[in-house]
C-alpha positions as CSV (number, residue, x, y, z in Angstrom):
1,M,107.3,111.5,73.5
2,N,104.0,109.5,73.6
3,T,102.3,107.6,70.8
4,R,99.7,110.4,70.2
5,S,102.4,113.0,69.6
6,L,104.2,110.7,67.2
7,F,101.1,110.3,65.1
8,A,100.5,114.1,65.4
9,D,104.0,114.8,64.1
10,A,103.6,112.3,61.3
11,A,100.3,113.9,60.3
12,G,101.8,117.4,60.4
13,A,104.7,116.3,58.2
14,A,102.3,114.7,55.7
15,A,100.1,117.9,55.6
16,A,103.1,120.1,55.1
17,A,104.9,118.0,52.5
18,R,104.9,119.3,48.9
19,Y,105.6,116.5,46.4
20,A,106.9,118.5,43.5
21,L,110.2,119.3,41.9
22,P,111.4,122.6,40.5
23,V,111.8,122.8,36.8
24,P,115.1,124.4,36.1
25,A,115.8,126.9,33.3
26,G,118.6,126.5,30.8
27,E,120.0,123.4,29.3
28,R,118.3,120.9,31.6
29,R,114.9,122.3,30.7
30,A,115.7,122.1,27.0
31,L,116.9,118.5,27.5
32,A,113.7,117.6,29.3
33,A,111.7,119.2,26.4
34,G,113.7,117.0,24.0
35,W,112.7,113.9,25.8
36,L,109.1,115.1,25.7
37,W,109.3,115.5,21.9
38,L,110.5,111.9,21.6
39,A,107.7,110.7,23.9
40,L,105.2,112.5,21.8
41,A,106.7,111.2,18.6
42,A,106.4,107.6,19.9
43,L,102.7,108.1,20.5
44,V,102.2,109.6,17.1
45,G,104.1,106.7,15.5
46,S,102.1,104.2,17.6
47,G,98.8,105.9,16.4
48,L,99.9,105.7,12.8
49,F,100.7,102.0,13.1
50,S,97.4,101.4,14.8
51,I,95.7,102.8,11.7
52,L,97.9,100.5,9.6
53,L,96.6,97.6,11.7
54,V,93.1,98.3,10.5
55,L,94.1,99.0,6.9
56,S,96.2,95.8,6.7
57,R,93.0,93.8,7.1
58,A,90.7,95.9,5.0
59,P,89.4,94.5,1.7
60,Y,91.2,95.8,-1.4
61,V,93.6,98.0,0.6
62,K,95.5,95.0,2.3
63,E,97.0,94.0,-1.1
64,L,99.0,97.3,-1.0
65,F,101.1,96.2,2.0
66,P,104.5,94.6,1.5
67,L,104.0,91.6,3.7
68,A,101.1,89.1,3.8
69,D,101.2,89.2,7.7
70,F,101.5,93.0,8.0
71,F,98.9,93.0,10.8
72,R,101.3,91.4,13.2
73,V,104.2,93.4,11.8
74,A,102.4,96.6,12.6
75,L,101.3,95.3,16.0
76,V,104.9,94.7,17.0
77,V,105.9,98.3,16.2
78,H,102.7,99.7,17.7
79,V,103.4,97.9,21.0
80,D,107.1,98.8,21.2
81,L,106.3,102.5,20.5
82,S,103.4,102.8,22.9
83,V,105.0,101.0,25.8
84,L,108.8,100.7,25.6
85,V,109.7,104.0,23.8
86,W,106.9,106.2,25.4
87,F,107.7,105.0,28.9
88,A,111.5,105.2,28.5
89,A,111.2,108.7,27.0
90,F,109.0,109.9,29.9
91,G,111.6,108.4,32.3
92,G,114.1,110.6,30.5
93,I,112.0,113.7,31.3
94,L,111.7,112.9,35.0
95,W,115.3,111.8,35.4
96,T,116.6,114.9,33.7
97,L,114.5,117.2,36.0
98,N,115.7,115.2,39.0
99,G,119.4,115.2,38.2
100,S,122.1,117.8,38.4
101,T,123.9,119.4,35.4
102,R,126.7,116.8,35.5
103,L,127.5,115.1,32.2
104,L,124.6,116.6,30.3
105,A,126.4,115.8,27.1
106,W,125.9,112.2,27.8
107,S,122.1,112.7,28.2
108,W,122.0,114.5,24.8
109,A,123.8,111.6,23.3
110,A,121.4,109.2,24.9
111,L,118.4,111.2,23.5
112,A,120.0,111.1,20.0
113,L,120.6,107.3,20.2
114,C,117.0,106.7,21.4
115,A,115.6,108.9,18.6
116,V,117.7,107.2,15.9
117,G,116.7,103.8,17.3
118,T,113.0,104.7,17.3
119,L,113.2,105.9,13.7
120,V,114.8,102.7,12.6
121,L,112.1,100.7,14.4
122,C,109.4,102.6,12.5
123,A,111.2,102.2,9.2
124,A,112.0,98.5,9.5
125,P,108.7,97.1,8.3
126,F,109.1,98.9,5.0
127,L,112.8,98.0,4.6
128,E,112.8,94.3,5.3
129,A,110.5,91.3,5.1
130,A,111.2,90.1,8.7
131,P,108.8,87.7,10.5
132,P,107.0,89.1,13.5
133,V,107.7,87.5,16.9
134,M,105.1,88.3,19.5
135,S,107.3,87.7,22.5
136,N,106.2,89.1,25.9
137,Y,107.4,92.6,27.0
138,V,109.4,93.4,23.8
139,P,107.9,91.9,20.6
140,V,110.3,92.1,17.6
141,L,110.7,91.7,13.9
142,D,113.3,89.0,13.5
143,G,115.4,90.9,10.9
144,P,118.7,92.8,11.0
145,V,117.2,96.3,10.5
146,F,114.7,96.1,13.3
147,L,117.1,94.4,15.7
148,R,119.8,97.0,15.0
149,G,117.3,99.7,15.7
150,L,116.3,98.0,19.0
151,L,120.0,97.7,19.9
152,V,120.6,101.4,19.2
153,F,117.6,102.3,21.3
154,A,118.8,100.0,24.1
155,A,122.2,101.7,24.0
156,G,120.6,105.1,24.4
157,C,118.6,103.8,27.4
158,A,121.7,102.4,29.0
159,L,123.5,105.7,28.6
160,L,120.5,107.6,29.9
161,V,120.4,105.4,33.0
162,L,124.1,105.6,33.6
163,R,124.3,109.3,33.3
164,S,121.2,109.8,35.5
165,M,122.6,107.6,38.2
166,L,125.9,109.6,38.2
167,A,123.9,112.9,38.4
168,A,121.3,111.7,40.9
169,P,120.8,113.8,44.0
170,R,121.2,112.3,47.5
171,V,118.4,112.4,50.0
172,G,119.2,113.9,53.5
173,T,118.4,112.6,56.9
174,R,115.5,115.1,57.2
175,P,113.7,114.6,53.9
176,D,110.9,116.9,52.6
177,G,108.3,116.1,49.9
178,A,110.7,117.0,47.1
179,S,113.4,114.8,48.6
180,A,110.9,111.8,48.8
181,L,110.0,112.4,45.2
182,R,113.7,112.4,44.2
183,F,114.2,109.2,46.2
184,G,111.4,107.6,44.2
185,L,112.9,108.6,40.9
186,N,116.3,107.4,42.1
187,A,114.7,104.0,43.0
188,A,113.2,103.8,39.5
189,L,116.7,104.4,38.1
190,V,118.1,101.5,40.1
191,S,115.3,99.3,38.9
192,A,116.0,100.3,35.3
193,A,119.7,99.5,35.7
194,V,118.8,96.0,37.1
195,A,116.5,95.5,34.1
196,L,119.3,96.3,31.7
197,I,121.6,93.9,33.5
198,A,119.0,91.2,33.4
199,F,118.6,91.6,29.6
200,A,122.4,91.3,29.2
201,W,122.6,88.4,31.5
202,S,119.8,86.5,29.7
203,W,121.5,87.2,26.3
204,S,124.9,85.9,27.6
205,A,123.3,82.8,29.1
206,L,121.0,81.8,26.1
207,P,121.9,78.5,24.6
208,S,122.7,78.5,20.9
209,T,120.1,75.9,20.2
210,L,117.2,78.3,20.8
211,D,115.7,80.3,18.0
212,G,112.5,82.0,17.0
213,K,110.0,82.9,19.6
214,A,111.6,80.7,22.3
215,Y,114.8,82.7,22.0
216,Y,113.2,86.2,22.3
217,E,110.8,85.0,25.1
218,V,113.7,83.9,27.3
219,L,115.8,87.0,26.3
220,F,113.1,89.5,27.4
221,W,111.4,87.6,30.2
222,G,113.6,88.5,33.2
223,G,114.4,92.1,32.3
224,G,110.8,92.7,31.1
225,H,109.5,91.8,34.6
226,V,111.9,94.2,36.2
227,L,110.9,97.0,33.8
228,Q,107.4,96.7,35.2
229,F,108.8,97.7,38.6
230,T,110.5,100.7,36.9
231,W,107.4,102.0,35.3
232,T,105.4,101.5,38.5
233,L,107.9,103.4,40.6
234,L,107.8,106.3,38.0
235,M,104.0,106.2,38.2
236,F,104.1,106.5,42.0
237,A,106.1,109.6,41.7
238,A,103.7,111.0,39.0
239,W,100.8,110.3,41.3
240,L,102.3,112.2,44.2
241,W,103.3,115.1,41.9
242,L,99.8,115.3,40.3
243,A,98.1,115.2,43.7
244,D,100.2,118.1,44.8
245,A,99.4,120.0,41.6
246,I,95.7,119.8,42.2
247,G,96.1,121.0,45.8
248,A,95.6,117.6,47.4
249,R,97.7,116.6,50.3
250,A,98.5,112.9,50.4
251,P,98.4,111.5,54.0
252,L,101.9,110.3,53.7
253,S,104.9,111.9,55.4
254,P,108.1,112.1,53.3
255,R,109.6,109.3,55.4
256,I,106.6,107.0,54.8
257,A,106.7,107.8,51.1
258,I,110.4,106.9,51.0
259,L,109.7,103.7,52.9
260,L,107.0,102.8,50.3
261,F,109.3,103.6,47.4
262,A,112.0,101.4,49.1
263,I,109.5,98.5,49.5
264,G,108.5,98.9,45.8
265,L,112.2,98.6,44.9
266,A,113.1,95.8,47.3
267,S,111.8,93.0,45.1
268,V,114.0,94.1,42.2
269,F,117.1,93.0,44.2
270,A,115.8,89.4,44.1
271,T,116.3,89.3,40.3
272,P,120.1,88.6,40.4
273,V,119.4,85.8,43.0
274,L,117.0,84.1,40.6
275,Y,119.5,84.4,37.8
276,L,122.2,82.8,40.0
277,A,119.8,80.1,41.3
278,Y,118.1,79.0,38.1
279,D,119.1,78.6,34.5
280,V,117.4,81.2,32.3
281,V,115.7,78.4,30.2
282,S,114.4,76.5,33.2
283,L,110.7,76.4,34.2
284,E,111.7,77.5,37.8
285,H,113.3,80.7,36.4
286,Y,110.1,81.4,34.4
287,R,107.8,80.8,37.3
288,M,109.8,82.6,40.0
289,Q,110.0,85.8,37.9
290,T,106.2,85.7,37.6
291,W,105.7,85.2,41.3
292,L,108.2,87.9,42.1
293,M,106.2,90.4,40.2
294,R,102.8,89.2,41.6
295,I,103.9,89.2,45.2
296,G,106.7,91.8,45.5
297,G,105.2,94.2,43.0
298,G,102.0,94.6,45.0
299,L,103.5,95.4,48.4
300,A,103.7,99.1,47.9
301,I,100.9,99.5,45.4
302,V,97.9,99.3,47.7
303,P,99.2,101.9,50.3
304,F,100.2,104.3,47.6
305,L,97.0,104.0,45.7
306,L,94.8,104.3,48.8
307,A,96.7,107.3,50.1
308,V,96.6,109.2,46.7
309,A,93.0,108.3,46.1
310,L,92.1,109.6,49.6
311,A,94.0,112.8,48.9
312,A,92.3,113.3,45.6
313,A,88.9,112.7,47.0
314,S,89.4,115.4,49.7
315,A,91.1,117.9,47.4
316,P,89.6,121.4,47.0
317,R,87.3,122.1,44.1
318,A,89.4,122.1,40.9
319,A,90.1,125.3,39.0
320,P,89.8,125.0,35.2
321,S,93.6,124.7,34.9
322,T,93.8,121.7,37.2
323,R,90.7,119.8,36.0
324,P,92.8,117.9,33.4
325,L,95.2,116.9,36.1
326,R,92.5,115.7,38.4
327,A,90.8,113.7,35.6
328,A,94.1,112.1,34.5
329,L,94.9,111.2,38.2
330,A,91.5,109.7,38.8
331,W,91.5,107.6,35.7
332,S,95.0,106.4,36.3
333,L,94.1,105.2,39.8
334,A,91.0,103.5,38.5
335,L,92.6,101.7,35.6
336,F,95.6,100.6,37.5
337,A,93.4,99.3,40.3
338,A,91.2,97.5,37.8
339,G,94.3,95.9,36.2
340,G,95.5,94.6,39.6
341,L,92.1,93.2,40.6
342,I,91.8,91.4,37.2
343,G,95.3,89.9,37.7
344,L,93.9,88.0,40.7
345,A,91.2,86.4,38.5
346,I,93.6,85.0,35.8
347,H,93.4,81.3,35.2
348,G,94.7,79.8,32.0
349,S,95.8,81.5,28.8
350,N,92.8,83.7,27.8
351,V,92.1,87.4,27.2
352,K,91.9,88.0,30.9
353,I,95.7,88.3,30.7
354,P,95.7,91.3,28.2
355,A,92.8,92.8,30.3
356,H,95.1,92.7,33.3
357,Y,98.1,94.3,31.6
358,H,96.1,96.8,29.6
359,G,94.6,98.1,32.8
360,S,98.0,98.4,34.5
361,I,99.8,99.9,31.4
362,V,97.1,102.4,30.8
363,G,97.2,103.4,34.5
364,V,100.8,104.3,34.0
365,T,100.2,106.0,30.7
366,L,97.4,108.2,32.1
367,A,99.6,109.3,35.0
368,F,102.3,110.4,32.5
369,M,99.7,112.1,30.3
370,G,98.5,114.1,33.3
371,L,102.0,115.0,34.4
372,A,102.8,116.1,30.8
373,F,99.9,118.6,30.9
374,H,101.3,119.9,34.2
375,L,104.8,120.2,32.9
376,L,104.1,121.9,29.6
377,P,104.1,125.5,30.8
378,R,107.0,124.8,33.1
379,L,109.0,123.6,30.1
380,G,108.4,126.8,28.3
381,Y,105.3,125.9,26.3
382,A,101.8,127.2,26.5
383,A,99.4,125.6,28.9
384,P,97.0,123.0,27.4
385,E,93.5,124.1,26.4
386,P,91.5,123.3,29.6
387,R,88.3,121.9,28.0
388,L,90.0,119.5,25.5
389,A,92.6,118.5,28.1
390,T,89.9,117.6,30.6
391,L,88.0,115.6,28.0
392,Q,91.0,113.7,26.9
393,P,91.5,111.5,30.1
394,W,87.7,110.8,30.2
395,L,87.8,109.7,26.6
396,Y,91.0,107.7,26.8
397,G,90.4,106.3,30.3
398,G,86.7,105.5,29.7
399,G,87.5,103.8,26.4
400,Q,90.2,101.7,27.9
401,L,87.9,100.7,30.8
402,L,85.4,99.4,28.3
403,H,88.2,97.7,26.4
404,V,89.4,96.0,29.6
405,L,85.9,95.0,30.7
406,G,85.2,93.5,27.2
407,L,88.4,91.5,27.5
408,L,87.5,90.4,31.0
409,W,84.0,89.3,29.9
410,S,85.4,87.5,26.9
411,G,88.0,85.7,29.0
412,G,85.2,84.4,31.2
413,Y,83.9,82.6,28.1
414,G,87.4,81.2,27.3
415,V,88.3,83.4,24.4
416,Q,92.0,82.9,23.8
417,R,94.7,85.6,23.7
418,K,97.0,86.5,20.8
419,V,94.4,85.3,18.2
420,A,92.3,87.4,15.8
421,G,89.6,87.1,13.2
422,A,88.1,83.6,12.7
423,D,90.8,82.1,15.0
424,Q,89.0,83.6,18.0
425,V,86.1,81.1,17.4
426,L,83.4,83.3,18.9
427,R,80.3,81.2,19.8
428,G,77.1,82.7,21.1
429,F,75.8,86.2,21.7
430,E,77.7,86.7,24.9
431,Q,81.2,86.2,23.3
432,V,80.3,88.4,20.3
433,A,78.9,91.1,22.6
434,A,81.9,91.0,24.9
435,M,84.4,91.4,22.0
436,G,82.2,94.1,20.6
437,L,82.4,96.0,23.8
438,M,86.2,95.5,23.7
439,G,86.3,96.9,20.1
440,L,84.1,100.0,21.0
441,G,86.3,100.8,24.0
442,G,89.4,100.4,21.8
443,L,88.1,102.9,19.3
444,L,87.3,105.4,22.0
445,A,90.7,104.9,23.5
446,V,92.4,105.5,20.1
447,A,90.4,108.8,19.8
448,G,91.6,109.7,23.3
449,G,95.2,109.0,22.4
450,I,94.9,111.2,19.3
451,L,93.3,114.0,21.3
452,F,96.3,113.9,23.8
453,V,98.7,114.3,20.9
454,V,96.6,117.2,19.5
455,V,96.3,119.0,22.8
456,V,100.1,118.7,23.5
457,L,101.1,119.6,20.0
458,R,98.9,122.7,20.0
459,A,100.5,123.9,23.3
460,M,104.0,123.2,22.1
461,A,103.3,124.8,18.6
462,T,101.7,127.9,20.2
463,R,104.8,128.6,22.3
464,T,107.2,127.8,19.4
465,W,105.3,130.0,16.9
466,T,105.2,132.9,19.5
467,S,108.9,132.7,20.0
468,F,109.5,133.1,16.3
469,T,107.0,135.9,15.8
470,S,107.5,138.0,19.0
471,P,109.8,141.1,18.6
472,S,113.2,140.7,20.1
């Protein structure tokens, strides 16, 4: 067989590949719907705490809040709900659809633990006066109620990952598109397991002399980096599924897709090596985790992004039902690419850093939002209303892009991260205008997040109400 025929076979396999999974009926579908409810509840809670962020600094109203620094308290819960709980719950959806019916009771127990843990996280600010600690990846309230809630949530995640690994399907020697997608979801499972091991390893190796922010920074640093690989692998799977749903055909054969998933996972296995080589409190451990994510995390991103973007650009004209999916996919690709490019421009500790991770995180979020629209009717609910569902990615993605550009612009003028109000020391029109652009984009993004919740809740409520009112 000559080289030309090899390329022809690869191109034919790529054109024929369908990157989608069947959504089963019965208990697995009900379980996936349960994880969707938890994901949606996390976004609702995150939105409510974002409102409390504003009220906690408003004149007259701020005196009603139980803590003097309620702004940072609300920010901790807002971040954990919008990133940690939302992403983990969506992983629960995908891993449930990917797995077999084995040990489903474990997954129901995992869902219950995660739901209870999330509820405790939300209640903690009103039950205890715990100081907020703005540690990277998982900010916390340093009090027993919040920490117990976080521990219960972590136990639920551990049970979810363990059960999903035991129920994960194997990929054969002649994989199709669905098999490649399953391989990607299995790879994300392995990454999540390594993240949990890293968290436990850091906890066991922490010296007793550490406390406060230093303690939580070291505790969450290694595992937090691995979690970014997990979310990225899940996003790759969502990109391929969304591209298939809009009729696009990614120029990737199943074997190439599996190879890229494997490359995306490969860097995860360096994590135990770093733990063995360096003490968790050493500067080398800190730096090597950062370099591992910068170098290893980007190896599979560019080929995946270019392939899916090319497929989306050459896709047939979208029908009204697929326009929300196309919009979510396009904005996800754009925001994630922007976050990656901004990461190359980071120097020092300024707001370019949150510009980078906001772009990346929102890219993942938009991929999950688009896939949620696609899965709603397949999970037994009504399809989302096309016009509002199409507007939502534009509002959320466009707002987040303005937010990111404002942060990038401000970072160029040296505005520092993790400060607010007068502490920002804004001098000159350029700095004020840049932060104003950031604020405007943030408001539009909040409106887009609220619209997502409204669209999904309307679809879920329509199906639920119909099931109660229809004759048996």
